[in-house]
Residue frames relative to the residue before (quaternion, step in Angstrom):
aa qw qx qy qz dx dy dz
M 1.0000 0.0000 0.0000 0.0000 0.00 0.00 0.00
K 0.2443 -0.7712 0.5721 0.1351 3.59 -0.71 1.09
R 0.0454 -0.7753 0.6298 0.0152 3.48 -1.13 0.78
Q 0.5718 -0.5754 0.4477 0.3762 3.53 -1.21 0.36
I 0.4180 -0.7152 0.4922 0.2674 3.61 -0.89 0.96
G 0.4907 -0.6689 0.4944 0.2595 3.55 -1.27 0.66
F 0.7031 -0.4425 0.3444 0.4373 3.53 -1.28 0.04
A 0.6553 0.5170 -0.3195 0.4485 3.61 0.92 -0.78
E 0.6660 0.4881 -0.2985 0.4787 3.56 1.00 -0.83
A 0.6201 0.5286 -0.3370 0.4718 3.60 1.13 -0.63
E 0.6359 0.5344 -0.3204 0.4554 3.51 1.08 -0.81
I 0.6365 0.5170 -0.3218 0.4732 3.61 1.02 -0.83
A 0.6698 0.5184 -0.3093 0.4323 3.55 0.92 -0.96
G 0.6902 0.4807 -0.2788 0.4635 3.59 1.12 -0.60
K 0.5185 0.6488 -0.4151 0.3715 3.63 1.20 -0.17
K 0.3206 -0.7515 0.5465 0.1838 3.61 -1.01 0.82
R 0.7718 0.3571 -0.1864 0.4920 3.58 0.96 -0.80
V 0.2841 -0.7232 0.6054 0.1725 3.53 -1.06 0.77
T 0.3655 -0.7628 0.5034 0.1762 3.53 -0.79 1.09
R 0.6467 -0.5013 0.3809 0.4306 3.57 -1.23 0.30
R 0.6003 0.5469 -0.3577 0.4611 3.62 1.01 -0.76
Q 0.6819 0.4906 -0.3087 0.4462 3.57 0.79 -0.95
R 0.6433 0.5065 -0.3297 0.4700 3.61 1.00 -0.82
F 0.6312 0.5310 -0.3333 0.4566 3.62 0.94 -0.88
L 0.6992 0.4826 -0.2697 0.4534 3.56 0.79 -1.05
A 0.6206 0.5160 -0.3435 0.4803 3.62 1.08 -0.70
E 0.6422 0.5177 -0.3215 0.4650 3.59 1.04 -0.75
M 0.6639 0.5044 -0.2869 0.4716 3.55 0.94 -0.92
E 0.5616 0.5960 -0.3706 0.4382 3.55 1.15 -0.68
Q 0.7176 0.4402 -0.2282 0.4892 3.56 1.01 -0.95
I 0.7057 0.5045 -0.2683 0.4189 3.61 0.92 -0.92
V 0.7026 0.4850 -0.2986 0.4265 3.60 0.80 -1.01
P 0.3771 -0.7333 0.5275 0.2044 3.59 -0.87 1.00
W 0.1830 -0.8595 0.4629 0.1159 3.54 0.50 1.19
Q 0.6648 0.5318 -0.3158 0.4190 3.58 0.80 -0.96
R 0.6582 0.5068 -0.2991 0.4695 3.57 0.96 -0.98
L 0.6848 0.4796 -0.3033 0.4573 3.57 0.87 -0.84
L 0.6277 0.5322 -0.3257 0.4655 3.59 0.97 -0.88
S 0.6851 0.4837 -0.3013 0.4537 3.64 0.87 -0.88
A 0.6409 0.5043 -0.3465 0.4636 3.62 1.12 -0.47
I 0.6931 0.4524 -0.2622 0.4962 3.64 1.10 -0.63
E 0.5696 0.6722 -0.3781 0.2841 3.61 0.90 -0.85
P 0.6872 0.4773 -0.3472 0.4236 3.67 0.74 -0.74
H 0.7129 0.4456 -0.2604 0.4749 3.60 1.16 -0.36
Y 0.5986 0.5849 -0.3567 0.4151 3.58 1.25 -0.34
P 0.5482 -0.6492 0.4065 0.3359 3.58 -0.96 0.83
K 0.4306 -0.7273 0.4843 0.2260 3.56 -1.03 0.85
G 0.4224 -0.7326 0.4508 0.2857 3.58 1.16 -0.34
T 0.2618 0.7877 -0.5081 0.2296 3.58 1.10 0.69
R 0.7742 0.1753 -0.1182 0.5966 3.58 1.08 -0.54
G 0.8113 0.2684 -0.1921 0.4825 3.59 -1.15 0.59
R 0.7735 -0.3275 0.2603 0.4760 3.46 -1.37 -0.32
P 0.5009 -0.6652 0.4482 0.3251 3.59 -0.94 0.81
P 0.4984 -0.6610 0.4628 0.3169 3.62 -1.01 0.78
I 0.5808 -0.5450 0.4720 0.3780 3.46 -1.35 0.42
G 0.6453 -0.5534 0.3671 0.3776 3.64 -1.00 0.78
L 0.5641 -0.6350 0.4241 0.3141 3.54 -0.98 0.94
E 0.6909 0.4905 -0.3128 0.4293 3.56 0.81 -0.99
R 0.6140 0.5388 -0.3350 0.4695 3.59 1.09 -0.71
M 0.6722 0.4786 -0.3131 0.4702 3.62 0.85 -0.87
L 0.6353 0.5170 -0.3389 0.4629 3.65 0.98 -0.73
R 0.6571 0.4973 -0.3283 0.4616 3.59 0.92 -0.83
I 0.6480 0.5032 -0.3140 0.4777 3.59 0.99 -0.83
Y 0.6123 0.5452 -0.3449 0.4569 3.61 1.02 -0.72
F 0.6728 0.4771 -0.3010 0.4786 3.56 0.90 -0.92
L 0.5988 0.5484 -0.3678 0.4533 3.67 0.95 -0.67
Q 0.6565 0.5087 -0.3199 0.4560 3.51 0.97 -0.89
Q 0.6758 0.4719 -0.3069 0.4759 3.64 0.94 -0.81
W 0.6717 0.5261 -0.3081 0.4209 3.59 0.79 -0.86
Y 0.7913 0.3125 -0.1384 0.5070 3.49 0.92 -0.91
G 0.4198 -0.7584 0.4289 0.2543 3.58 1.29 0.19
L 0.3373 0.7631 -0.4676 0.2920 3.57 0.95 0.99
S 0.4680 -0.6127 0.5531 0.3155 3.56 -1.20 0.53
D 0.6832 -0.4455 0.3613 0.4520 3.56 -1.28 0.12
Q 0.7053 0.4481 -0.2719 0.4774 3.59 0.79 -0.95
G 0.6313 0.5378 -0.3146 0.4618 3.55 1.09 -0.81
L 0.6440 0.5155 -0.3075 0.4744 3.63 1.07 -0.76
E 0.6247 0.5490 -0.3244 0.4507 3.51 1.03 -0.84
D 0.6605 0.5048 -0.2758 0.4826 3.50 1.02 -0.95
A 0.6772 0.5060 -0.2931 0.4466 3.57 0.88 -1.00
L 0.6263 0.5304 -0.3391 0.4599 3.62 1.12 -0.63
Y 0.6355 0.4975 -0.3298 0.4898 3.59 1.13 -0.66
D 0.7127 0.4982 -0.2496 0.4261 3.57 1.00 -0.94
S 0.8011 0.3337 -0.1434 0.4758 3.62 0.87 -1.01
I 0.4256 -0.6973 0.5358 0.2135 3.47 -0.83 1.12
A 0.6497 0.5522 -0.3170 0.4153 3.53 0.98 -0.90
L 0.6620 0.5023 -0.2917 0.4736 3.53 0.99 -0.96
R 0.6550 0.4995 -0.3158 0.4709 3.62 0.94 -0.82
A 0.6453 0.5141 -0.3359 0.4544 3.61 0.93 -0.76
F 0.6384 0.5235 -0.3267 0.4601 3.60 1.00 -0.83
A 0.7283 0.4305 -0.2329 0.4795 3.58 0.98 -0.92
G 0.4496 -0.7047 0.4415 0.3262 3.58 1.28 -0.20
I 0.4669 0.6782 -0.4512 0.3442 3.62 1.03 0.63
D 0.1127 -0.7659 0.6320 0.0363 3.55 -0.87 1.04
L 0.3638 -0.7725 0.4759 0.2104 3.59 -0.32 1.21
A 0.5883 0.5718 -0.3842 0.4235 3.62 1.12 -0.45
V 0.7422 0.3923 -0.1976 0.5061 3.62 1.11 -0.60
E 0.8290 0.0411 0.0485 0.5556 3.61 0.91 -0.86
N 0.4851 -0.6395 0.5136 0.3032 3.52 -1.34 0.30
V 0.5586 -0.5462 0.4977 0.3766 3.53 -1.36 0.30
P 0.5410 -0.5968 0.4693 0.3618 3.67 -0.99 0.74
D 0.4244 -0.7050 0.5010 0.2683 3.58 -0.98 0.83
A 0.7318 -0.4575 0.3104 0.3985 3.47 -1.44 0.32
T 0.6296 0.5489 -0.3342 0.4366 3.62 1.02 -0.63
T 0.6316 0.5246 -0.3050 0.4826 3.55 1.11 -0.85
L 0.6457 0.5108 -0.3108 0.4750 3.59 1.00 -0.81
L 0.6403 0.5226 -0.3150 0.4666 3.54 0.99 -0.83
K 0.6563 0.5041 -0.3148 0.4649 3.62 0.89 -0.88
F 0.6512 0.5081 -0.3261 0.4599 3.63 0.92 -0.75
R 0.6398 0.4974 -0.3165 0.4930 3.61 0.96 -0.87
R 0.6617 0.5002 -0.3261 0.4534 3.65 0.88 -0.74
L 0.5964 0.5582 -0.3530 0.4562 3.57 1.13 -0.76
L 0.6550 0.5150 -0.3033 0.4623 3.58 0.92 -0.97
I 0.6788 0.4888 -0.2886 0.4660 3.56 0.88 -0.99
E 0.6698 0.5283 -0.3098 0.4198 3.60 0.84 -0.93
H 0.7471 0.3322 -0.2068 0.5373 3.60 1.09 -0.70
E 0.4590 -0.7193 0.4309 0.2935 3.62 1.25 0.41
L 0.3767 0.7486 -0.4689 0.2790 3.55 0.87 0.95
T 0.5064 0.6756 -0.4275 0.3232 3.59 1.17 -0.30
R 0.6719 0.4702 -0.3027 0.4856 3.61 0.89 -0.91
K 0.6371 0.5295 -0.3361 0.4481 3.61 0.95 -0.70
L 0.6437 0.5271 -0.3223 0.4516 3.59 0.98 -0.83
F 0.7234 0.4285 -0.2598 0.4750 3.55 0.85 -1.02
D 0.5900 0.5298 -0.3945 0.4644 3.65 1.08 -0.40
E 0.6259 0.5291 -0.3440 0.4583 3.61 1.00 -0.67
I 0.6469 0.5064 -0.3091 0.4791 3.52 0.98 -0.88
G 0.6348 0.5433 -0.3217 0.4454 3.54 0.98 -0.93
I 0.6360 0.5233 -0.3258 0.4642 3.59 0.98 -0.86
S 0.6619 0.5167 -0.2909 0.4586 3.52 0.94 -1.00
L 0.6558 0.4929 -0.3223 0.4724 3.60 0.94 -0.82
C 0.6499 0.5150 -0.3242 0.4554 3.63 0.94 -0.83
E 0.6327 0.5467 -0.3290 0.4389 3.59 0.99 -0.77
R 0.7246 0.3907 -0.2238 0.5218 3.56 1.20 -0.59
G 0.5287 -0.6574 0.4004 0.3578 3.55 1.23 0.02
L 0.5556 0.5906 -0.3885 0.4377 3.55 1.25 0.41
M 0.1251 -0.7795 0.6087 0.0784 3.54 -1.29 0.45
M 0.2854 -0.7560 0.5617 0.1775 3.55 -0.85 0.86
K 0.2324 -0.7752 0.5769 0.1104 3.56 -0.81 1.07
E 0.3583 -0.7283 0.5363 0.2314 3.54 -0.95 0.80
G 0.8048 -0.1848 0.1288 0.5492 3.58 0.98 -0.69
T 0.2533 -0.7347 0.6109 0.1510 3.54 -1.34 0.32
L 0.3075 -0.7232 0.5880 0.1915 3.51 -1.03 0.86
V 0.0903 -0.7931 0.6014 0.0344 3.58 -0.83 0.91
D 0.0622 -0.7658 0.6400 0.0065 3.54 -1.06 0.94
A 0.1634 -0.7638 0.6207 0.0685 3.51 -1.03 0.92
T 0.1193 -0.7829 0.6095 0.0352 3.55 -0.67 1.16
I 0.2990 -0.7584 0.5398 0.2099 3.59 -0.86 0.80
I 0.1814 -0.7493 0.6290 0.1004 3.54 -0.88 0.98
E 0.2610 -0.8185 0.4989 0.1145 3.46 -0.28 1.35
A 0.0060 -0.7736 0.6337 0.0002 3.55 -1.24 0.62
P 0.5452 -0.5968 0.4279 0.4042 3.63 -1.02 0.51
P 0.6141 -0.6145 0.3613 0.3389 3.60 -1.07 0.77
S 0.6565 0.5089 -0.3168 0.4579 3.62 1.20 -0.45
T 0.3965 0.7339 -0.4863 0.2602 3.65 1.16 0.01
K 0.0072 0.7882 -0.6138 0.0444 3.56 -0.83 1.08
N 0.4539 -0.6846 0.4951 0.2832 3.57 -1.16 0.57
A 0.7731 -0.3701 0.2444 0.4534 3.53 -1.34 -0.14
G 0.6638 0.4823 -0.2998 0.4867 3.60 1.20 -0.50
K 0.5111 -0.6749 0.4022 0.3486 3.63 1.21 0.33
S 0.6213 0.4901 -0.3747 0.4831 3.61 1.11 0.57
R 0.5875 -0.5790 0.4352 0.3607 3.50 -1.20 0.48
D 0.5248 -0.6169 0.4740 0.3456 3.64 -0.99 0.78
P 0.4667 -0.7115 0.4521 0.2675 3.59 -0.85 0.94
E 0.6117 0.5402 -0.3386 0.4684 3.55 1.25 -0.36
M 0.6128 0.5251 -0.3570 0.4705 3.61 1.19 -0.27
H 0.1885 0.7657 -0.5998 0.1361 3.53 -0.95 0.88
Q 0.5793 -0.5497 0.4660 0.3811 3.49 -1.39 0.03
T 0.0503 0.7763 -0.6283 0.0116 3.58 -1.08 0.63
K 0.3507 -0.7202 0.5619 0.2063 3.55 -1.21 0.49
K 0.0481 -0.7647 0.6426 -0.0004 3.52 -0.93 0.97
G 0.7665 0.0096 -0.0572 0.6396 3.59 -0.27 1.23
N 0.7470 -0.3424 0.2921 0.4894 3.50 -0.78 -1.16
E 0.6242 0.5366 -0.3430 0.4526 3.61 1.28 0.19
W 0.3495 -0.7161 0.5715 0.1960 3.47 -1.13 0.76
H 0.0785 -0.7863 0.6128 -0.0053 3.59 -1.07 0.82
F 0.2405 -0.7332 0.6174 0.1527 3.53 -1.20 0.69
G 0.4794 0.6537 -0.4887 0.3223 3.60 -0.91 0.86
M 0.5109 -0.6075 0.4820 0.3709 3.52 -1.08 -0.69
K 0.4052 -0.7001 0.5272 0.2603 3.56 -1.28 0.36
A 0.1978 -0.7331 0.6394 0.1208 3.48 -1.11 0.79
H 0.1904 -0.8132 0.5470 0.0571 3.55 -0.47 1.25
V 0.0791 -0.7785 0.6222 0.0213 3.57 -0.98 0.84
G 0.0929 -0.7894 0.6055 0.0397 3.60 -0.81 1.02
V 0.0199 -0.7932 0.6080 -0.0280 3.55 -0.95 0.97
D 0.4562 -0.6530 0.5197 0.3089 3.59 -0.94 0.81
A 0.5523 -0.6749 0.3861 0.3006 3.49 -0.89 0.96
D 0.6754 0.4943 -0.2710 0.4754 3.58 1.17 -0.73
S 0.7697 0.4087 -0.2153 0.4407 3.59 0.77 -0.99
G 0.3392 -0.7567 0.5057 0.2379 3.61 1.21 -0.34
């Protein structure tokens, strides 16, 4: 069924540059085993026999993953969905037709997953899918900056001060030198 495109969709179509967020979401679109995850949740998801019909399960699952991937609170995710065209496109939300699910709806969906112990199963499925493709999702990296001190008169062979050397404050003390940064994955140490 063809329908007229909305202003937001026209804006996306006119963009020339693909953002990192859009690339990441396009990759997750391919990697995440949507059907396996949906079939695991479906027996526990409300059918909507009474009252207002529930938001589609796939949409809620996509929104849940956006929350996890970007580390957003329920209210923060609601705001981000209104702000970001890329997030709305991934979740399948057209603001001309429908509203973004509110923070309470997001909370209830997350509680449903926790209550039925589905969160670990979902992320295990994604982990398997990532391993099959030789990819790994990192939760975080620890970064340490050590100051390598040098006397302020230090000059290089060209008789000028090294551009990487500068003054920095650590605590309440000033130091001259350069920083050596070390990054370590939180899990592997």
